[in-house]
TORKE-303197 format. One record per residue (C-alpha): residue in one letter; x, y, z. Coordinates in steps of 0.05 Angstrom, whole numbers, padded with zeros to 5 digits, always signed. Layout:
N
AXYZ
...
This chain:
949
A+00394+00951-00114
G+00372+00944-00040
R+00342+01009-00036
L+00318+01021-00114
L+00289+00954-00124
P+00230+00963-00067
A+00222+01037-00094
L+00211+01013-00164
G+00157+00963-00134
R+00122+01031-00106
C+00125+01070-00169
G+00066+01085-00215
G+00045+01049-00278
A+00085+01101-00325
A+00147+01080-00285
L+00131+01008-00284
R+00114+01008-00362
A+00184+01047-00373
V+00217+00987-00326
W+00184+00941-00366
G+00203+00959-00431
G+00271+00962-00416
L+00273+00884-00394
V+00239+00865-00458
V+00260+00908-00514
P+00283+00860-00575
G+00350+00855-00592
M+00381+00871-00526
P+00454+00843-00519
E+00441+00777-00481
G+00495+00733-00432
P+00501+00705-00360
G+00509+00774-00328
R+00455+00807-00364
V+00408+00742-00347
G+00421+00751-00277
S+00408+00818-00268
Q+00338+00815-00312
L+00320+00763-00263
L+00335+00805-00209
I+00289+00858-00226
L+00235+00815-00256
S+00230+00779-00186
A+00234+00843-00146
L+00174+00868-00186
A+00137+00795-00193
E+00077+00819-00151
K+00072+00875-00200
L+00084+00841-00269
L+00047+00772-00238
P-00010+00809-00200
E-00064+00764-00167
P-00143+00768-00177
G-00162+00834-00146
A-00133+00892-00186
D-00142+00933-00131
S-00086+00900-00097
V-00041+00923-00151
P-00064+00988-00182
A+00003+01005-00218
A-00002+00944-00252
R-00073+00956-00272
E-00050+01025-00295
A+00003+00998-00336
G-00037+00938-00367
L+00016+00893-00353
D+00013+00811-00349
A+00084+00781-00360
R+00060+00714-00373
R+00036+00742-00447
C+00107+00763-00463
G+00157+00715-00500
R+00213+00756-00481
F+00201+00750-00406
W+00188+00672-00420
S+00262+00673-00463
T+00293+00702-00394
V+00266+00652-00344
Q+00282+00597-00395
A+00353+00621-00402
G+00361+00625-00322
L+00330+00561-00307
A+00377+00520-00368
W+00439+00561-00375
S+00456+00598-00317
E+00512+00572-00279
D+00495+00625-00213
A+00447+00581-00170
L+00414+00642-00143
T+00392+00664-00216
R+00363+00595-00222
K+00329+00597-00162
R+00291+00670-00181
A+00276+00635-00251
R+00238+00586-00213
Y+00204+00636-00169
L+00179+00672-00231
L+00154+00608-00261
Q+00119+00581-00197
R+00090+00647-00192
A+00063+00646-00265
V+00023+00583-00248
E-00003+00604-00187
V-00033+00665-00214
S-00054+00632-00279
A-00093+00577-00231
E-00123+00642-00190
L-00144+00680-00248
G-00180+00624-00280
T-00180+00653-00346
D-00137+00617-00412
C-00075+00654-00429
A-00014+00644-00478
C+00051+00682-00486
A+00073+00704-00561
A+00132+00671-00585
D+00200+00712-00577
E+00213+00752-00637
G+00164+00719-00680
A+00204+00652-00679
G+00194+00592-00643
P+00147+00555-00606
S+00103+00591-00545
L+00139+00574-00480
F+00078+00581-00431
W+00006+00575-00445
W-00051+00564-00390
S-00119+00532-00399
E-00179+00525-00352
K-00203+00463-00378
K-00132+00437-00369
K-00120+00465-00303
D-00102+00401-00264
E-00063+00373-00313
L-00020+00436-00324
L-00018+00447-00249
K+00013+00374-00244
F+00055+00381-00303
W+00089+00449-00274
E+00090+00420-00204
N+00131+00358-00222
Y+00177+00404-00268
I+00187+00456-00212
L+00202+00394-00160
I+00252+00358-00213
M+00288+00429-00219
E+00296+00440-00148
T+00317+00371-00127
L+00373+00374-00188
E+00399+00433-00147
G+00418+00391-00089
N+00462+00347-00127
Q+00459+00291-00085
I+00446+00218-00114
H+00401+00189-00052
V+00354+00258-00067
I+00352+00252-00146
K+00333+00181-00160
P+00262+00182-00128
V+00246+00246-00172
L+00277+00205-00238
P+00210+00179-00256
K+00172+00242-00265
L+00211+00249-00319
N+00170+00203-00358
S+00100+00239-00324
L+00125+00304-00359
F+00138+00273-00428
E+00077+00231-00424
Y+00035+00289-00414
A+00072+00326-00464
V+00057+00270-00513
S-00015+00268-00498
E-00020+00340-00521
E+00007+00333-00591
N-00024+00388-00622
D+00017+00432-00563
E+00077+00466-00574
V+00103+00442-00506
F+00109+00371-00539
T+00159+00394-00599
L+00196+00433-00550
L+00205+00375-00495
Q+00218+00323-00551
N+00266+00368-00581
F+00302+00384-00519
I+00308+00320-00492
M+00326+00286-00559
S+00378+00338-00570
T+00414+00316-00507
T+00405+00239-00514
E+00471+00228-00553
S+00522+00262-00510
I+00485+00237-00443
S+00491+00165-00471
E+00562+00172-00488
F+00582+00197-00421
I+00540+00140-00391
L+00572+00092-00432
R+00647+00117-00421
R+00634+00121-00344
L+00601+00048-00338
T+00664+00019-00388
M+00723+00052-00383
N+00748+00037-00304
E+00725+00100-00285
L+00685+00070-00229
S+00729+00038-00180
T+00703+00060-00105
V+00643+00040-00066
P+00606+00110-00075
D+00612+00095-00153
L+00564+00044-00140
D+00509+00090-00121
R+00529+00134-00186
C+00526+00069-00225
H+00454+00061-00205
L+00435+00135-00219
Y+00467+00121-00295
L+00427+00054-00305
M+00364+00092-00280
V+00379+00154-00334
L+00392+00106-00384
T+00330+00069-00376
E+00287+00136-00369
L+00322+00159-00438
I+00308+00087-00473
N+00233+00096-00448
L+00223+00163-00478
H+00254+00146-00544
L+00201+00082-00542
N+00145+00135-00525
V+00150+00172-00593
G+00176+00118-00636
W+00234+00076-00634
K+00284+00084-00701
R+00345+00028-00705
G+00394+00084-00724
N+00378+00136-00656
P+00433+00142-00607
I+00408+00095-00554
W+00416+00040-00603
R+00492+00052-00614
V+00500+00050-00537
I+00462-00010-00513
S+00503-00068-00557
P+00571-00031-00544
L+00552-00037-00469
K+00528-00103-00467
N+00589-00125-00501
A+00639-00089-00457
S+00599-00113-00394
V+00607-00186-00419
R+00682-00174-00435
H+00696-00140-00367
L+00669-00196-00329
Q+00703-00249-00379
E+00766-00221-00356
M+00758-00218-00285
D+00749-00290-00282
H+00823-00307-00303
G+00843-00304-00226
Q+00865-00231-00223
E+00874-00206-00155
P+00812-00177-00119
T+00829-00110-00107
L+00773-00059-00093
G+00773-00023-00163
R+00766-00093-00198
Q+00716-00114-00156
I+00671-00048-00158
Q+00680-00051-00239
R+00659-00125-00236
A+00595-00100-00194
V+00587-00045-00245
S+00587-00087-00301
M+00545-00143-00279
A+00489-00083-00263
A+00498-00053-00328
L+00490-00121-00360
A+00421-00139-00323
M+00394-00068-00342
V+00412-00087-00417
C+00381-00149-00405
E+00320-00128-00372
V+00300-00073-00423
I+00308-00121-00486
S+00259-00173-00453
Q+00207-00117-00433
K+00213-00073-00494
P+00207-00125-00556
E+00226-00058-00605
L+00298-00067-00565
Q+00317-00139-00595
L+00380-00123-00621
D+00392-00192-00646
S+00354-00252-00676
L+00337-00308-00628
D+00397-00343-00645
V+00446-00357-00585
G+00505-00307-00588
P+00565-00298-00536
P+00524-00256-00489
E+00479-00313-00480
T+00535-00367-00480
F+00570-00323-00421
I+00503-00319-00383
S+00488-00392-00388
S+00555-00408-00360
L+00547-00354-00299
Q+00575-00389-00227
L+00505-00376-00198
N+00506-00343-00127
Q+00580-00336-00131
T+00595-00272-00087
L+00640-00221-00096
Q+00706-00231-00055
K+00721-00176-00006
P+00775-00131-00021
H+00850-00152+00013
T+00856-00123+00081
E+00905-00065+00067
E+00849-00030+00026
E+00792-00044+00080
S+00816+00019+00123
S+00807+00065+00060
F+00737+00025+00035
F+00702+00040+00095
E+00729+00108+00105
E+00710+00127+00038
S+00648+00154+00056
S+00598+00151+00120
S+00534+00132+00072
S+00574+00078+00046
Q+00537+00009+00029
G+00566-00052+00069
W+00600-00101+00030
G+00533-00155+00042
K+00494-00102+00003
I+00541-00099-00056
V+00544-00175-00055
A+00466-00186-00057
Q+00448-00134-00117
Y+00510-00174-00148
I+00471-00237-00136
H+00408-00205-00159
D+00436-00180-00223
Q+00455-00247-00241
W+00388-00280-00239
V+00363-00215-00276
C+00409-00236-00335
L+00387-00313-00328
S+00318-00299-00327
F+00324-00262-00395
L+00361-00320-00422
L+00308-00371-00399
R+00252-00332-00424
K+00290-00321-00493
C+00311-00395-00497
H+00256-00431-00459
T+00241-00478-00513
L+00316-00507-00507
T+00299-00525-00435
P+00298-00603-00431
A+00238-00638-00396
S+00284-00675-00357
E+00372-00691-00339
G+00386-00732-00394
E+00356-00696-00451
V+00403-00664-00489
L+00388-00603-00538
E+00430-00566-00587
P+00460-00511-00575
T+00482-00533-00504
L+00470-00476-00451
P+00496-00503-00388
A+00440-00458-00343
V+00386-00481-00394
A+00409-00548-00412
M+00419-00571-00334
A+00350-00537-00308
V+00349-00584-00244
R+00415-00555-00225
T+00392-00487-00245
L+00321-00495-00194
Q+00371-00518-00139
S+00416-00457-00152
A+00351-00412-00143
L+00333-00441-00083
E+00403-00428-00056
A+00386-00356-00079
L+00328-00348-00040
T+00373-00360+00024
L+00417-00311+00002
L+00382-00252-00025
P+00343-00205+00022
S+00267-00211+00008
E+00266-00146-00034
Q+00313-00177-00082
V+00280-00246-00105
L+00239-00219-00157
P+00286-00247-00218
V+00289-00312-00179
F+00215-00324-00181
R+00214-00304-00254
C+00263-00364-00269
M+00225-00412-00227
R+00168-00391-00258
I+00193-00420-00330
L+00237-00481-00297
V+00178-00510-00253
P+00138-00534-00305
K+00193-00566-00345
L+00215-00607-00278
L+00143-00622-00247
T+00132-00684-00272
T+00208-00717-00267
S+00229-00672-00204
E+00170-00660-00165
P+00206-00665-00091
L+00255-00602-00115
C+00196-00566-00144
M+00151-00580-00076
E+00211-00539-00039
S+00206-00487-00089
F+00138-00480-00073
D+00145-00484+00005
M+00201-00433+00006
A+00175-00385-00040
W+00109-00378-00001
K+00156-00367+00067
I+00188-00312+00031
I+00119-00279+00001
A+00095-00289+00082
S+00148-00249+00114
L+00138-00194+00065
S+00070-00180+00081
N+00080-00112+00119
T+00127-00091+00068
Q+00073-00061+00019
L+00122-00026-00029
I+00148-00095-00049
F+00102-00142-00027
W+00055-00142-00085
S+00107-00149-00143
N+00126-00204-00112
F+00068-00237-00097
K+00050-00231-00163
A+00110-00264-00188
F+00100-00313-00135
V+00030-00327-00160
Q+00049-00334-00238
F+00093-00392-00224
V+00049-00432-00174
F-00014-00422-00208
D+00019-00419-00277
P-00037-00460-00320
K+00024-00512-00340
V+00038-00526-00267
L-00042-00532-00254
T-00044-00582-00321
I+00011-00629-00302
A-00003-00624-00223
A-00084-00638-00235
K-00056-00698-00291
I-00001-00725-00241
K-00039-00722-00172
G+00020-00715-00138
Q+00046-00683-00078
A+00038-00617-00121
Y-00033-00623-00130
F-00044-00627-00060
K+00004-00571-00039
I-00034-00534-00079
K-00104-00553-00050
E-00072-00544+00014
D-00106-00470+00023
E-00174-00498+00034
L-00157-00553+00082
V-00120-00494+00127
S-00189-00455+00121
K-00229-00513+00144
S-00183-00532+00199
R-00171-00459+00232
T-00243-00449+00249
R-00232-00406+00305
Y-00208-00345+00292
Y-00208-00273+00333
V-00248-00209+00322
N-00215-00166+00272
S-00151-00209+00269
Q-00126-00217+00201
Q-00169-00277+00182
H-00228-00243+00204
R-00216-00187+00157
V-00191-00226+00100
K-00256-00277+00093
N-00290-00202+00106
R-00271-00174+00044
I-00271-00246+00009
W-00352-00248+00029
Q-00354-00169+00006
I-00324-00194-00066
L-00372-00244-00074
L-00431-00199-00053
V-00416-00145-00103
L-00400-00205-00162
F-00461-00236-00144
P-00507-00201-00204
K-00460-00235-00248
F-00473-00306-00220
D-00507-00357-00263
Q-00536-00431-00242
D-00480-00470-00271
F-00433-00422-00232
L-00475-00437-00169
N-00483-00511-00180
K-00403-00511-00161
V-00400-00467-00105
I-00465-00475-00071
D-00447-00533-00030
K-00394-00489-00005
I-00434-00431+00010
F-00474-00474+00056
Q-00416-00508+00093
A-00393-00438+00105
G-00452-00427+00152
F-00424-00484+00196
I-00367-00454+00219
N-00355-00407+00281
N-00357-00337+00246
Q-00350-00272+00268
A-00413-00226+00270
S-00391-00193+00207
I-00382-00257+00165
K-00447-00290+00187
Y-00484-00225+00165
F-00452-00228+00095
I-00469-00307+00091
E-00528-00301+00114
W-00545-00238+00062
I-00519-00278-00001
I-00557-00339+00013
I-00619-00305+00017
L-00602-00267-00042
I-00586-00338-00082
L-00654-00370-00055
H-00697-00307-00076
K-00662-00312-00149
F-00654-00391-00151
P-00705-00418-00112
Q-00689-00489-00142
F-00637-00488-00091
L-00688-00492-00032
P-00682-00570-00027
K-00606-00560-00010
F-00626-00512+00042
W-00670-00558+00076
N-00622-00604+00083
C-00577-00562+00120
F-00628-00570+00169
S-00619-00649+00174
Y-00539-00657+00191
G-00552-00677+00263
E-00548-00632+00318
E-00481-00644+00342
N-00458-00620+00282
L-00497-00557+00280
K-00490-00538+00351
T-00514-00461+00349
S-00484-00452+00278
I-00563-00466+00263
C-00578-00398+00284
T-00550-00377+00214
F-00591-00415+00170
L-00656-00399+00222
S-00631-00327+00211
V-00643-00338+00137
L-00714-00354+00148
S-00733-00301+00186
H-00730-00267+00114
L-00777-00324+00078
D-00819-00275+00050
I-00763-00240+00008
I-00740-00311-00010
T-00813-00331-00039
E-00825-00261-00071
N-00822-00283-00146
I-00852-00357-00124
L-00928-00364-00146
E-00941-00418-00100
K-00918-00407-00037
K-00959-00459+00009
L-00915-00520+00002
I-00849-00479+00025
L-00893-00442+00082
K-00911-00516+00111
Q-00838-00539+00104
A-00811-00477+00132
L-00864-00489+00198
I-00844-00566+00197
V-00772-00544+00202
V-00771-00485+00254
L-00818-00516+00302
Q-00771-00575+00320
W-00715-00519+00334
C-00766-00483+00380
F-00761-00537+00433
N-00683-00541+00425
H-00650-00546+00499
N-00602-00485+00474
F-00637-00413+00490
S-00604-00380+00438
I-00632-00434+00382
R-00695-00421+00410
L-00688-00346+00402
Y-00675-00351+00332
A-00724-00395+00323
L-00779-00353+00354
V-00761-00302+00317
A-00764-00340+00245
L-00830-00370+00269
K-00859-00302+00281
K-00849-00284+00206
I-00857-00351+00179
W-00931-00348+00211
S-00950-00274+00196
M-00940-00304+00123
C-00990-00363+00137
K-01043-00320+00169
G-01040-00272+00106
L-01040-00327+00055
R-01099-00365+00095
V-01065-00430+00094
E-01117-00480+00111
E-01073-00544+00119
L-01038-00516+00180
E-01102-00493+00219
A-01096-00542+00263
L-01029-00507+00285
T-01057-00445+00306
S-01069-00448+00375
V-01002-00481+00388
I-00966-00431+00354
E-01007-00371+00377
S-01000-00392+00455
S-00927-00400+00442
L-00913-00334+00409
S-00959-00302+00457
Q-00927-00332+00520
V-00857-00309+00496
E-00882-00236+00482
N-00918-00231+00551
M-00870-00270+00594
H-00861-00240+00665
G-00798-00218+00708
A-00746-00180+00692
G-00694-00234+00679
S-00648-00241+00611
A-00696-00287+00578
K-00748-00222+00568
K-00692-00176+00559
N-00662-00219+00497
W-00724-00238+00469
Q-00737-00157+00469
R-00663-00149+00446
I-00667-00201+00379
Q-00727-00171+00362
E-00694-00097+00354
H-00632-00128+00320
F-00623-00089+00252
F-00620-00155+00213
F-00686-00174+00228
T-00718-00102+00229
A-00686-00044+00190
F-00643-00093+00141
H-00672-00112+00075
P-00634-00158+00032
L-00659-00129-00031
K-00673-00053-00017
D-00598-00056+00019
Y-00565-00089-00037
C-00517-00033-00053
L-00434-00017-00044
E-00452+00022+00023
T-00484-00027+00062
I-00432-00077+00038
F-00370-00043+00054
Y-00392+00013+00103
I-00458+00001+00140
L-00453-00071+00151
P-00380-00072+00176
R-00393-00011+00227
L-00461-00047+00250
S-00424-00115+00266
G-00364-00082+00303
L-00307-00091+00250
I-00248-00047+00264
E-00260+00024+00232
D-00197+00010+00187
E-00243-00038+00152
W-00302+00008+00145
I-00297+00037+00067
A-00326+00104+00067
I-00374+00122+00009
G-00340+00174-00020
K-00287+00124-00040
F-00334+00093-00097
T-00366+00164-00127
R-00308+00169-00175
F-00325+00104-00207
T-00396+00118-00233
D-00379+00095-00300
I-00375+00023-00276
P-00434-00013-00320
L-00481-00048-00275
D-00544-00089-00287
A-00614-00055-00279
G-00636-00058-00215
F-00573-00052-00184
Q-00573+00013-00131
W-00502+00038-00146
Y-00476+00063-00082
L-00519+00097-00037
S-00575+00058+00013
T-00643+00080+00002
T-00665+00057+00074
Q-00658+00076+00144
L-00602+00024+00152
C-00554+00073+00144
E-00571+00117+00206
L-00573+00057+00259
K-00522+00060+00312
P-00486-00009+00339
G-00520-00039+00390
D-00489-00074+00451
W-00510-00138+00411
S-00474-00183+00370
Q-00493-00246+00330
Q-00444-00297+00332
D-00433-00369+00347
I-00403-00382+00418
G-00382-00449+00394
S-00420-00478+00453
N-00437-00550+00463
S-00511-00567+00458
G-00519-00588+00537
E-00501-00514+00555
A-00547-00488+00600
D-00592-00424+00584
N-00555-00376+00636
Q-00496-00386+00588
S-00532-00358+00529
E-00498-00311+00478
W-00554-00262+00484
T-00534-00247+00555
D-00502-00178+00576
V-00427-00168+00542
Q-00379-00157+00582
K-00337-00093+00569
K-00273-00070+00577
I-00272-00018+00620
I-00218+00044+00602
P-00223+00090+00670
W-00186+00150+00642
K-00229+00154+00578
N-00297+00168+00616
H-00272+00192+00684
V-00213+00226+00684
P-00203+00295+00639
D-00146+00285+00590
F-00104+00346+00618
D-00099+00304+00685
L-00088+00234+00653
E-00012+00238+00676
L-00026+00261+00750
V-00068+00200+00757
F-00028+00148+00734
Q+00037+00178+00762
D-00001+00179+00832
R-00024+00110+00821
A+00050+00087+00802
A+00077+00121+00870
K+00041+00081+00913
L+00058+00015+00880
G+00139+00053+00881
K+00145+00062+00809
S+00183+00117+00773
I+00152+00154+00719
S+00197+00193+00666
R+00167+00257+00621
L+00173+00222+00558
I+00102+00211+00515
V+00105+00161+00457
V+00059+00176+00399
A+00034+00106+00362
S-00026+00139+00327
L+00000+00119+00259
I+00013+00049+00275
D-00041-00004+00253
K-00018-00070+00276
P-00045-00090+00348
T+00017-00133+00355
N+00064-00071+00350
L+00016-00032+00395
G+00011-00088+00442
G+00083-00092+00448
L+00098-00015+00455
C+00044-00019+00506
R+00092-00066+00547
T+00155-00032+00527
C+00130+00035+00555
E+00104+00011+00622
V+00163-00027+00633
F+00212+00035+00630
G+00162+00084+00660
A+00140+00129+00599
A+00088+00175+00620
A+00045+00162+00569
L+00025+00120+00502
V-00019+00157+00449
I-00059+00106+00406
G-00105+00118+00348
N-00159+00078+00374
L-00173+00058+00446
Q-00209+00003+00420
C-00155-00033+00400
V-00143-00049+00472
R-00195-00105+00469
D-00156-00147+00412
K-00132-00203+00430
Q-00069-00197+00394
F-00050-00133+00432
Q-00071-00164+00496
H-00020-00225+00480
L+00037-00178+00468
S+00013-00128+00527
V+00010-00184+00581
S-00039-00125+00618
A+00008-00068+00614
E-00047-00021+00593
Q-00085-00022+00659
W-00017+00008+00693
L+00002+00060+00631
P-00037+00126+00617
L-00065+00109+00546
V-00090+00175+00509
E-00134+00164+00442
V-00110+00223+00387
K-00133+00201+00319
P-00084+00215+00266
P-00121+00273+00227
Q-00117+00300+00303
L-00043+00291+00309
I-00022+00365+00282
D-00062+00395+00339
Y-00033+00351+00399
L+00038+00364+00370
Q+00027+00435+00377
Q-00001+00431+00435
K+00053+00394+00469
K+00095+00434+00436
A+00069+00492+00480
E+00072+00450+00543
G+00157+00449+00528
Y+00160+00380+00498
T+00215+00372+00444
I+00182+00336+00390
V+00227+00271+00365
G+00210+00231+00298
V+00245+00160+00287
E+00260+00176+00213
Q+00311+00164+00161
T+00316+00238+00133
A+00375+00285+00099
K+00381+00314+00168
S+00371+00258+00215
L+00413+00257+00278
D+00450+00188+00295
L+00417+00164+00357
T+00482+00150+00392
Q+00498+00224+00391
Y+00427+00257+00406
C+00413+00278+00478
F+00346+00269+00499
P+00312+00332+00532
E+00270+00312+00593
K+00204+00328+00567
S+00206+00284+00500
L+00161+00266+00457
L+00171+00207+00416
L+00135+00204+00352
L+00137+00139+00316
G+00116+00125+00239
N+00062+00081+00205
E+00091+00006+00193
R+00090+00021+00114
E+00097+00088+00106
G+00132+00123+00162
I+00123+00189+00180
P+00075+00226+00136
A+00109+00288+00100
N+00059+00343+00136
L+00080+00313+00207
I+00155+00315+00197
Q+00147+00391+00190
Q+00118+00383+00267
L+00186+00354+00288
D+00237+00394+00323
V+00287+00335+00311
C+00297+00267+00271
V+00331+00212+00297
E+00352+00150+00266
I+00381+00082+00287
P+00449+00063+00257
Q+00447+00005+00219
Q+00499-00047+00194
G+00464-00102+00162
I+00428-00113+00097
V+00358-00109+00116
R+00337-00031+00113
S+00299-00022+00168
L+00273-00044+00235
N+00203-00068+00265
V+00172-00005+00285
H+00161-00033+00358
V+00229-00056+00353
S+00253+00017+00331
G+00206+00051+00387
A+00237-00001+00442
L+00311+00023+00421
L+00294+00097+00425
I+00254+00087+00497
W+00311+00050+00528
E+00363+00104+00501
Y+00309+00163+00533
I+00313+00121+00600
R+00388+00102+00603
Q+00406+00184+00592
Q+00356+00207+00642
L+00384+00157+00690
L+00462+00182+00677
K+00436+00250+00691
Q+00401+00226+00756
G+00462+00183+00776
G+00504+00250+00760
S+00465+00301+00803
T+00464+00256+00853
A+00540+00248+00857
């Protein structure tokens, strides 16, 4: 076969037709052996039978006129290989033929459908160019699932199970296609046997070891997916899933009740207890989420009575000492007992959440009230809420969601009578949410649950009515915002505020006068806070838009200049900047003279302020206002002509080379007073990209306009310019100025003005040292200080947070790394970075390699002899304690949330993981990096010591 098949591939059209005819002749005997040999030949001839575009490349196929995609017999053979073959190689060949057919169909770009095999049954394969993207995704998911199942490893199979839903959902959406019928019949036909198998495994004491818990969770995932699939096609009371759910629930309750009778806690019994609780939790969760699955009436039955009497937060006692050795030796990947206990407690609260939602009307409003029927967990709501607080201290942060759901039901019932306990619930829940801020996969679901119970309408209504501690606690965010008036550029608080003002600007077309009456004072108050540049621009912009659309708020605006100089300080510059756009504000006002007169009276007093910055802003506003006065020929103001024009002339023609003249020229060239037009630049591009870029905001906060182009169907008011800026603003580059308050006292001298030259952090190696000489320069510098430098390069380009980068910089410098590679050298200016690095960046080579450039950088280092080491948990990861670092090692660290992307994992020579014993699954990236850096240094020191000896 090794010589014959290549020869067949070189045959002409006639020979190829003969071979093909023998393969697809109707009525040929079938069997595993024949399917295997057929797929062997078909895969060898795949390039001939499934030709790619360009017939010249396969003349034999063109001559024979063959296209296997249109042959039902071909697809029956592929299906037999995928579904029924026991030989892994045969299944692999079938997957290859399927993948080849999909790729060829996508490249040819023409519709295609195969005939039914022997005229019966559905078409097994079809292609439509109109549905190319959907079909590609469908078949890619199918092939991925089939390849994953080949591995037969639970931890690899579990993540792809949800893709079964996407396959079936697509089939359901194609109701007129035969794919739907095929998938539906196939899955429905297997449901009964699969569900009965799962029921037996979960309820007949067949799971008794620690690795069996992984199998239990896999079984429950499969059962959940089967339930979802049946619900998609229409739930029927007599289907196989229905016949499994009720026995599973009853058997789980029975097992848990039997094990409460003081039996000896052997490993097998404790594992079965955990399995039964997990199964009961799964049943409760799917029933509460799917009303169609309500097996019983709303009456309280034995399962509900059992759940209500659970000893909440009761832990699973560890098996006896004689079993511990076998327990820990069962599998190197076994969970620690702490994880098993945490999951057990989590499942208890899932069950209780189901019970409270079903019986919430039975929850008493006070401890003394007794309702029938009596359910302990429901009737004793105070004790249950106390248990919830205890659970929050026991459970890992990623498993508190069902506890939050219970608190959402309990807190409104108890807020009036047990307010201190509810207050404690708010505090503890918020601490947990704050600790999850860097864990995106679980943060949002938990945060949503937190918001739902803290800001539940019932809670807000009761809190506002009694005006107790809870009322002031809920309003605390406003007080915190007012108290923390100083914050650093690009800090988390800066970014959050920036996004809030961006949202307000986007929503501005929907603002009406009633809404603005409620918020206008807060908007003006925001102008008095020491804000970063981007925040100031947004505040000034929205004030201009408000006054332009609702000029009735002008009296409130004039009042902002009358709060007293001590309160205003340099924040008055915000309102003077608004005045510089008075022509826009008064655009729709017929009688402008009174407004111009008021504006002159206001601005002139600030032109003589002792603070240089204020005088500059006032003069810019005066120049604009006076040009409007001259254009309208306001006679009442002619008496001021000589004073104003001589003042402006003196400023324009000031002599000398001091900072005053330079700053006056600079502020007049500022984009906010020259290129920026509040109305013409009102678009998504300016809000989310141009202004953040011009104001010096970190690049992570620049949202490219391409992100919005896919949402062109969003309904907008007439006049909104959708997303692209039509002015020259987008062509400007950031200057070395930034408009921001300096928080100075009113008595500051002119030489302390905010318009003096901005001191810039100089990175000597960035502009003066070629990249390839970088390490040599710093090694020479370190040698002069008597410092040792290793050959280790640490790559942190994927890391976002300045605190992690600053800590890594310090660690690398302390242990003598050759260089630290980061995504943006601007981060060294960040205060949080500097706080953690404590000047380490001055003694360590920092190299800028942006994430899109990492592949090229890693390949370059490989060529230089470096071994690329990734810190990631993969199927082939090596234990850190067993790995020997080469001298020339490059350590690649992953992103805080997503780790190392798949395209970069392919570039790694080796993956190393840190052995863990606790419940939490991962370490902070700085800590992980520090551990590996020290292990590298430790090994190099041992080698040096050995060679010296």
